[in-house]
C-alpha angles and dihedrals in degrees: 000000000000122000118237117225111251119218116250120233124206112232103176144328118258126221125202116238136172123229127217089272091056093251117140125234137167124234138179139154145216115198109302096356126086120200123208128188118195131180109250102247091178095061108143103161136037090247093056113102119265093216136025123219116209131177132204139169111284103241094196108034115191113261118253104269098188109128118242113259113269125222087235093063116101115240093230097067106114097218 
């Protein structure tokens, strides 16, 4: 049985940051969720993960930036 390739979906961009101990991490967000990627500093075996993905509540979600509907916009536009 052959495996079919599954399409990949972008969830968020990640930005590199540095913590107070000068260790780098990556972070990004989607709505109310914040994503964090840390190097696994407790790696003991080759089969242990190289990085750990964690999620938390996004304390400062981005405001809704959709423009208000204009009177010029036709009512039949689906978005």
